[in-house]
N, C-alpha and C positions, 0 to 999 in steps of 0.2 A: 154921543152923537153917532148915528148909524150911517155908514157910507153906503150909498146905493151900489148895487151889484155891478152896474155898468161902469162905475168909477173905481170899485175895489180892485178889479183885475189890473187896470193900468197903473194904479198906485203901487201895488205889490211889485209889478214888473219894473217900475221906475226905481223902487227901492233896491231891487236886485242889481240893476245896472249901476246905480249910484254907489252902492256899497262895494261892489267888485272893482269899479274904477278907482274909488278912494283907496282901497287896500292895495291896489297894484300900481297906482300911478301917482301917489303922493308920499312925501316923507313921513307924514303923520300916520298914514295907513300902513306903510311898510314897518314902522315901529310897532304898531299894534299887532301886526301879523307875527311879530317875534314873541308875543306873549303866548305861552303854551295853551293850546286849545281855543284861542280866541276866534280865529277864522272858521274852523270846523263847527264850533258851537253856534256862533252868531249867524253864519251863512247857511250851513247845512241844516241846522235845526231851526234857527229863527226864521230866516227868509225861505228856506226850502221846505219846512214842515209846518211851523206854527201859523204863519200868516196865511198860507194857502188853506189850511184846515179851518181857520177862523172865517175866511171869506166863503168857502164852500159850505161850511156848516150853517152860516147865516142864510145863504141862498136856499139851502134845503129846508131850513126852518120856515122860510116864507113860501116855498113851493116844494113840498115833499115829493111830488111826482117827478121833479127834475133830477133826483138823485142819480138815476141810471144815466141820463144824458150827460151828467157831469162826471161820470166815472166813479162815483162813490157809493154804489149800492151793491155790495158784495153778494154774490149768488152763484147759481150754477153756471151762468153765462161766463163768469170770471174763470171758472175751472177750465172751460173750453177755450177761452181766450189765452190762458196761460199755456195750454198745450199748443195752441197756434203760435204763440211767441217762441216757444222752445223749438218747434218745427222750423219756423222761418229763420230764427236765429241760427239754428244748426246748419240749415242750408247755406246761409250766407257766410258762416264762419268756417265751414268744413275745409274749403280749399286753402284760404290764407293761413289757417292754423295748422294744417297737416304737417308741414316740415318742422314746426316748433314742437308740436306734440310728439313727433317721432324722435326728437333729440333727447339725450339724457337730461332728466330733470325738467323737461318741457311741460309735462302735464301738471306738475306741482307749481311751476311758474305761472301757467295760465290760470290755474285754480286760485292762486294767491291774488293775482290781478283782479279776478272776478269778485273776490271778497272785498278787496280794498276799494274797488270802484262802486260798490253797491250804494253806499250812503250818498255819493255824488250823483249817481243816477236817480236816486229818490229825490234829491234836491233839485234836479233838473225837471223831472217828470211833473211834480206837483205844481211848480209855477208855470212852466212852459206848455203844459198840456191841461192840467186841471184849471189853473187860473185863466189861461188863454181861452179854454173852452167855456169857462164861466162868463168871460167878457163877451165872447161871440154870442152866447146864449142870451145874455142880457140885452145887448145892442140890437139883436134881431127879434126881440120880444118873445123869446121862447120857441121860435119856429124851428122845426127839425126837418131833416131830409138831406139829400146828397149835397145840395148847395151849402148848407150849414157845415157839413163835414169837410167839404172842399175848402171853405173859407178858414176853418179851424186849422187844417193842415198847412195851408199857405201862410197864415199869420204866425203860427207856431214855428214853422221852419225858418221863416224870415227873421223873426225875433231871436231865435236860438242862435242863428248864424251871427247876427249883429252883436249878440251878447259876448261872443268870443273876442270882439275888439276891445273889451274892457280888461282882458287878461294881459299879463306882461309879455314882452317879446321872448321867444319868437312865435308865440301863439296868437298874436293879435294882428296878423296880416289879413288882407282881404281874401287871399287864396285859402287860408285856413278857415276863415269865416264862411266862405262859400262851400267848402268841402263838408264841414260839419253840418251846415244847413241842409245840404243835399242828403247826407246820411240820415239826418233827423227825420226826413220825410217818411222813412220806413216806420219809425216808432209813432209818429203823428198819424199816419194812415191807419195803423193797427188800432190806435185809440179811437179814431173817427169811426171805424167799422164796428169795433167790439164794445166801445164805451167802457173799457176796463183800464183804469189807471194802473193797476197792478201789472197787467200783461204788457203794457207799453213800457213801464219801468224795467221789466225783465228783458225785453228786447233791446232797449237802450243799453242796458248793462252788458249784454252779450256783444253788441256792436262796439261799445267802448273798449271792452276787453280785447277784441280783435285789433282795434286801432293801436292800443298801447303795446300789445304783444308783438305785432308786426314791425313796430318802430323801435323796439328795444327800450321802451320807456319804463321807468320805475316810479313808485310813489313813496312819499315820505312817511305816511302813516303805516304802522304795523297792521297786520291782519287782525290782531286781537283788538286794537284800538278802533279799527274800521268797523268791526262787528259790533262793538259797544256803541259807537256813534249811530250806526244803523238802527240798533235796537232803541236807543233814546229817541231818534227821529220818528220811528214808527209809533212808539208809545206817546210821544208828544202830539203827533198828528191825530191819533185815535182819541186821545183825551180831549184835545181842543175841539175837534170836530164834534164829539159827543156833547160837549158843553155848549158849543155854539148852535148846534142844531136843536137844542131843547129850549124851553122857556116861553114866555108870553110876548107876543107882539101887541102893540097898542092899536086899538081901533082908531078910526079917524075922529070919533067923538071923544077920545081920550080914555075910554074904559079898556080893561084888559081883555085880551082874547083868551079863550080857554087853551090850556097847553095841548099842543098837537101830539098825537100818539105816533111819533115819527118811526121808532123801530118797527112797530107793527105794520105801518104803511109801507115802509121799504121792504120788509120781509114778504108782505103779500105781493108787492110788485115784482120782486125777484123770483118768487115762486111761480108767478104767472108767466115769466119769461123762460 
């Protein structure tokens, strides 16, 4: 059974909310979290990479020209968007990180946090930007323009803030949800303007690093494990997206459609931009 694009986005987001709430607010979920690798693999890779890649890939298979609007058409625009993310992130991070970087071992600490947070930022960007963008695209019938971008930013930021209510205390307060929702506007706005999921994830990771570093927070995963998980998440997203974006769709009369030449179509579109 194929889930329509307008329902796929809400379904994936509902799964993310439900799984996080289950793991953080039930005894059974807490027990599962004790299993080595359970939460990082199931949430970061499964919910954060595989399901978004499946939904986005199927959407692009149906409408190849939508790949850029959904942020999954790598090209020269992404290179410029990544530079913009670095510039904006550097501007926002310079002042709060200055005293930390100046302290002994500060640079290594910030770099470690950046690496450790990368897989989490990827697992945030794909559902809360890629999937939300897909839902907005589907519900608006593929219309584009500044109103679509504004709606994507508003919906993404609101949902991202609310999502933090599914975390355990002290992270699930309304104040924390409001704060992260407001900070998320920067990443969502960059995505809406550039339509580059990679650039938005990079900016999100920079901002998350600032938040953790300035609050003296640490992460349980080692940098090596974090890099491995990030690599697995990227590979899983790429493989599932490639698989989902290929294949035959059925015509209304039940006969098979010819397979679309998706990579060539995306490449031509990216080159045009």
